[in-house]
N, C-alpha and C positions, 0 to 999 in steps of 0.2 A: 356690849358685844364681847364675847370671849376672845382672848388673844389667840392668834393663829401661830402655830409652832411647826417648823419643818422637821423632817426626820433627821436631818443633819444635826440640828440643835439637840434633839432628844438623845442622839447617839453619844454626845459628849458627856452625858450624865450616866455613867455606866459602872459605878462602883457602889459598894454598900454604904459609903459615906455620902454619896451623891447619886441617888437612885430614882431616875424617872422611868416610868413604864407606860406604854401605850395600851389602853384598853378600849376597844370599840371606838377608835378614832378620837379618843380623848386622852390627854396627857396628865398623868398624876405624879406628884413627887412623894414617893413612898419611903423616903429616907428614914423618917422617924418610926416607921412601921416594920422595918426590915427585921429587927430582933424580936418583934412582938407577933410576927406571923405564926398562926397556929400550926402550919405545916413546916415550920422551920425557916430560917433565913435563906437557905441555899436556893430555893425556888425563885425567890424575888431577886437574888443576886444574879441568877442566870439570865433574867429578863431585863436587867438594868440597862437602860438605853435602847431597849428593843420593844417590839410589839408582842405582848403576851396574851392577846385576845383569845386565840384558839384554845389554849390549855385552860385559861381562866374560865371560859364558858363551859368547858368540858367538866370541870370539877366543882363549880360553884353555882348555886341557884341564881336565877336572873336578877333578883332584887338585892344581891349581896352589896353592891356598891351603894345603892340607895340607903341601905340599912346601916352600913358600917364605915363608909368613907367619910372622913372629915372634910368639910367644905374647903379648908385651907390647903388640902392636898391637891386640889384641882388646879392645874397650871394653865390649861387652855385646850383648844381644839387642835387636832392634828391638821396641818395644812396639806390637804390632799390634791393640791393643784397639779403636782407632778404626776400623781396617779391618774389624773384625767387625760393625760396626753395619750392620744390614740396612735398606734402604729399599724401600718398595713402589713399583711402577711408577706407581700412581695419585699417590703423593706427588710423584714426580719431575715428572709432567705438570703439576702446579700451578705450577711455576716455569718459565713459558714465554714470558717477555718479555725485552726487552733490559735491563730494569731488575731482573730477577730470573730469571737464566738458568742453569738446571741442564741438563747433558747427560750421557748415558750413553755411556761409551767402554769397550768390553771388559768389561762387567758392573761397571764402577766408575762412580760418580756424582761429577761435578765441578761446582762452582759457578764458572762462567766470567763472572759479571756484571762483575767488574772488568777482564776481558780483552776484552770485546766490541769496544770501540773501538780496541784495540791489535792485533787480529788482522791479520797481514801481508796476508791475502787479503781484507781488508775485513770489516766487521761483519755483512754480510748473511748469510753462510753460518752464522755462529754463531747468529744470531737464528733462522734457518730450522730449526735443530735444537734450539732451546730447548724443554726438556721432553720431548725424544725421544732415541732411540738413534741416534747418529751414527757408530757404530763402522765400518761398511763403508766409507763415504766417507773417513773419517779415515785408516784403515789403507791405503787405496789411494794416498793422496797424501802421506803423511807417513812418515818413517823410524820404525822401531820404538822408538827411544829418545827420541822427541820429548817425551813426557810426563815422562820421567825428567829430561831436560835442562831443560825450560822450565816445567813446571807447579809452582806454588808449593804447599808442603805444605798450607797452609790452604784451598786450593781443593778438596781431596778431602773429600767428604761421607760416603762410606761405600760399601758393596757393594750392588748391586741384588739383591733377593730374586727368584731366577728363577721361583719359584712364583707370583709376582704378575703375570708378563707375560701380557697378554691372549691368549687362545687364537688369535684371528685373526692376531696378529703371529707367534706360533709357527708357525701353518700357512703363513704367507707365507714365513717363513724356511726351513721344510722344503721348500716348493715350489721356492725358489731353489736349494737344495742338490740336489734331484732333477733340476732342469733342467741344473745344472752336470754332474752325473754322466752325464746323457743325452748332453750335447754331447761328452763325452770318451769315451763308450763305444765309438764306432766309429772311433777314431783309427787310421789305417793303420799298419802296422809302419814303424819308422824307415827300414829298408832300402829301402822303396818310394819314398822321397823321392829323386828323381834330379836335381833342380835346385832353385834357390832359389825359383822360383815355386810349387813343390809345397808348400813350407812355408807360403806365403801362403794357399793354398787350404785347407790343414788348419787354420790359425789362424782363418780366417774361420768355420769350423764350431765351434771350441772356445771362442772368446772370447765374453764377454758382448756384447750389442749396444753398450753404452756403451764398452767397451774397444776393440772393433773400430772404432767411429766415431772414437775419438781417434787410434788408431794409423794408420788408413788415410786420414784426412781430409786435404784439401788446399784451397788458397785458391780462392774464387770458382768459376769454371767448370772448374777443374782443368786448364787448358791447359798450364801449365808442368809440372805433375805428369806428364802424359802425354808431353810433349815430352822430359822427362828420360830416358825409356826409348826413345821412338821415334827420337830422334836417332841412336842407335847403328846403326840400320838404314840411315842415310844415309852411313855410313862403311864403306868396303870395303877389304879387304886386297889388297896386291900382294906375294904370297909370293915368297921367294927359294928356289932349289932347289940340290941338290948341295952342301949344307953338312953338316958332321958334327954331327948332333944326337942321337947315341947317348946322350949325357949332357947334360941341360939343368939349369940352375940358376935357379929363380925367386926366390931370396933377394935381399935388398937391405938398405940401412941407412936408417932413418927418423930424421932429426935426430941421426944418429950412433949410433943404437941398432939392433942387428941384428933383422931380421924375416925369417921364412922365406918370406914372400910380400909383394908390394907392396900390402898391405891393412892397415888398422887398424880396430878396432871404434869407430865414431864415437859421439858422445853422443846418447842418446835419453832422453826423460823418462817418468816414471810407469811404471817397469818392473813394479811389483807389480799393475798392472791385468791383466797377462797371466799372472803366475806369483807364488806367495807369496814366493819368494826374490828376485824382481825382478832388479836389475842384478848381483847376486852370481852369477847364471847366466853372465853374460858374463865376469866375473872368473875363474871356474873354467874356462870354456872357453878363455879367452885363456892361462891358465897351462898348460893341457894342450897347446896348439897352438903356443905361442910368439908369438902375435900381441900387439900393443900395444892396450891399452884406454884409451879416452878417458872419464874419469869425468864425468858430467853434473852441473851445478848443480841441476837439477830432478829428482834421482833420488828414487825411493821409499825406497831404502836410504840411510842416512846416509853421509856422506863417510868417516867413521871405519870404518863397517862394510865399505865397499868396499875401502879401502886395507888394512884389517885382514884381508881375504879372500885376500891373497897367500899363496902356498904357502911351504914351508920354505926354498925357494931364493930367495924374494923375487920370484917371478914372479906376475903379469905386470908388465912395464914399463907405467907408467901416465902418461897426460897428464891434464889437467883442462880442461874447457870452462867458461868463466866468463861468466855473465850479470852485467853490472855493476850493482850495487845503487845506488840513489840515495843511500843512506847510505854514504859513503866509509869510515867506520870498519868497516863490515861487509866491505868489499872488502879492507881492510888485514888484517883477521882471517883472511879466506880465504887471502890470500897467505901469511900466516905459517903457517897450517895446511898449506898445500900444500908449503911448504919443509920443514917438519918431517916430512911424510909422504914425502919424497923423490919428489915429482912432478917429471917430467922436462921438461915443457913446458906452458904455459898458452895455450889458444886462446880469445881473446875473441870472443864472438858479436857481430857488428856489423850484422846485417841484421834486427834485431827492435826498432826503436824503438816500434813498435806491432804487436800480433799481427795476422796476416792473418785474413780472414773465412773460417773453416773451417766451411762450412755443414753438412756431414755430422755433425760434432761438435756444432754448435749445436743441431741438431734433436733431439739426445738429451736436451736440457735438463739437462745435467750439474748435479748438485746442489751441488757445491762452488764456487759462483760467487765469483770474485775481484772486484777493483775495476778499473774502466777505466784502462788505462795512461795514456791521453792526457788524460782529463778527470776532474773530480771528481764526475761524475754517478754516481748509483746504477747498478749493473749490472743489465741486464735478465736474466731468468731463463733466456734461451736463449743465454748467452754460451759455454757449453761448457766442457770440461775445461781447454782451453788457457788461457783467461783466469783460470780458478780458481786457477792456481798461479803467475801471472806478474806480479802487480801491483807488485812491487818493482823491476822492470827500469827503468833510467834512460833515458828517451827523449831526454835532452839530451846524450848521449855524443858526444864529439868527438875529433879527433886529439890535442888537448891532454891529454885524459883518458887516452888510450892511452899517451902519453909519460909521464904521471904514474905509471901502473901499471908501466911498464917501469922507471922509476927507483926503484920501491919493492920490487923483488924481484930476486933473482939468477937466477930461472928464465927461460929463453928465452920470449919472447912472440910469438905468431902471431895473425893475424886470421882469423876464420871467418865467411864470408859475403860475401867480396869478389866483385863482379860486373862490374867494368870495369877495363880496363888502367891507366887513370889512377890508380886507387886502389892497384893493385899496385905501381906505380912509387913512389907516396908511402910505402907500407909498406917498400919496399926502402930508400928514402932515410932513413927513420926508424931504420934499423938493426934492424928486426924479423927474426925467424928464418925467417919464411915466411908464407904465406897459404893458406887453403882457399877455392877458388873454389866457391861454393855458393849455391843459392837456397832453402836450408832445406827441401829435399825437396819443393819446390812448395807449401809451406805459408804463404808470406808474400805476395810480390807476384806475382799472376798475370800471365802474359806476360813474366816475367823469363826471360832466355835460359838454356839449359842450361849447366851448368858446363863441359862438354866443348867447347862452342862458344866460350865465353869463354876457355878455356885456349889455344886456337889463337891468338886475338887477343892475349892477354897475352904469350905466348912471342914472337910476332912483334915486338911493340913493345919488349919488354925486350931482345931481341937487338939491336935498333937502338941501344940505349943501353948496350950491353956489360954488361947486368945479368944475362943468362942465357947459358949455365948459370953457377951460382954455388955454391961450397961452403958459403956462409953464408946462403943464402936458398933455401928449397925451396917447390915448388908442389904443392898437393894438390887433389883434387876429390872431391866426393861428390854423390849424387843419381842415382837411376835405374839404378845398376849392379847387374846381375843375372847376368852371365855372365863367364867368364874372358876371352872376347874383348873385352868391354867394358873390362876392366881393362888389357889389352894395348894397346888403342886409346888409352887415357889415358896410358899410359907412353910410347907412341910420340910422342905430342904434347908430352911434356915433364913430365908429372906424376911425382913421386917415388913416390907411392902414392895409393891411393883410400880413402875412408872408406865403410864400409857400416853402415847402421843398421837400417832396417825389417826386412830379411830375417832378421837375427839375432834381433830381437824376436819375429817370427813363429815362428822355430825353437824358441826356448825357451818360448814360450807353449804350444806343443803338446808339446814333448818335454824341456824342461829343458835343462841344459848339454849333454847328449848330442846334442840337436838342433843346437846351435850348432857343436859339434865336427864333426858330420856335414856341416853346410853349409860349413864352412871346408875340410874335406877334399875335398868336391865341387869347390870352386873351385880348390883345389890341383891336382886331377887335370885340370881343364879348362885351367888355365894351362900345365901341363907339356905336355899334348897339343898345344895351339895354338902353343907355342913351337917345337915340332918342325915343325908344319905350315907355319909362316911362315918357317922357316929361321933361328931365332935361339937359339943355345945359352944365352945369358944375357940379362938384361934390358937390358944395355948394347947388345946387338945389335938391340933393338927400336927402330927409328928412324923418323922421319916419312916417309921414302921408301917405307916398307912400306904406306902408307895411300893410298887414293884419296879425296881430300877434295872432289871437285868438287861433291857435293850437300850438303856440310856446312851451308851457309848458305841452303839452299833452303827457306825457311819457307812451308809451304802449310797446308792443312787438317791439323790435328793428328790423327794416327792413334792411336786408343786401343790400348794394348798388348794383344797376344793373351793369353788367360788362361793359357796354358801348362799346362793341366791334363794331367798324366801320372801323377797319384797313383792307385795301384791301389785299386779299390773292392772289398773282400772280399765284398760282398753282390751284386755283379754289376749295380749300377745305373749303371755308367759313371763319369762324372766326379763328383768331390765337388762 
């Protein structure tokens, strides 16, 4: 009979020189295997003394242990006697203060009293769920392996007895499930989505009000948000004719890596608000289409899950978007993990020293409040999802810090969120690999200019200084891009490629990875068609002379975007 081993004993073997790992309630001594692990030793070291089942099952075939684990590695079975302890709901509700804080997560009960003041999002959210079930909010904003990585074994108190859950709570949960099914019952066939705005219309119907508010919200009066899309209506083409466009090629190289389109999937947060698989939908779609994915800091899936989601050929190529933590040791750890995961470029977000006031999100009274980035004051309950996940971001970030990061990694560094030519010049002079001209999708400073307008200015000023074009410094833009013509306008003005975020979020919220693939293919078809119509066989033939920019800087009353509804309604009620 196998030896029974308690979690307390496993937790003692938590170094690379003494590495025990729990996999499917079995305990293995993987000390000899740490440095032989094909994925590198860091993953095993992270789970030393812990349960690594969730991530292991996610990235390995079911028969991996049977095929490769040596018999002598097996130490024994996990003693799950403690796990079988059943707690009543009433008992949990008694522990409802910051000094006695029990929380239900996934039908398991944890005593987080010692963790309340250490929570990265501030103590308020922990206290809010003291004596209650916090599963839904927790799963929406945390990677699946968060508890395995960070929860101490002694915090686990036992299982919740489902028979003791009050009927009114069960009825509320059932009602939520029914509402979810109802929202998704009338989703149009994927083939009826003919452009990126169609996905937005469908997503608005299927997402919860909280998720829709977070994804769609923008700063203040949303002037910049609307300008991001409306500015493209002020740029007109000057097509050339009688050019051989039988064959057109929209492919390019982004930081030296091939891409079938001048597009990359940019970083967006909280993917699991829209779909259970979160950002993995983007990883799978990128692998299928050949696009590059930028992995976000604030993903719902863990960094390891996303990079572990690459296919057998190692696709997709992945970049990483970095919010700089006030704790520089965390930054160094992230840089190390990025290098070990073969991340090809790091984009430092520089436009968020404080989060913008996103009122649509705030009105939802998102329940996972974080702490105020700028002050030490308690956060009001209307801060929204954005603040709930961002309290760690360093508002004191400077050019010196960027140089420090550059000097601590071999990965190329770019800045994301540049909004003036002067900063573009400084980035070039610092030896960075490029910049993303971005206003954070209109979610930060309202009345910040559109990235496409800033691009024209940046290229003009960098040309004067012989900094553009450059093989060592690339320009990217994001924000408001919804059509193939938008992308070609950016390329004509000097962008290597564009980042697209929200539309792909909307696509997978409604249709999973197939939706993202469909959206990418639609853009591909639009770009190919418009290359022919403007007389450009390749992207190199898309030049500034093909644009009429006379109205580019004509700031007037912002015109809200057309809703673009062309989604077929099978019930004959017209637009969604």
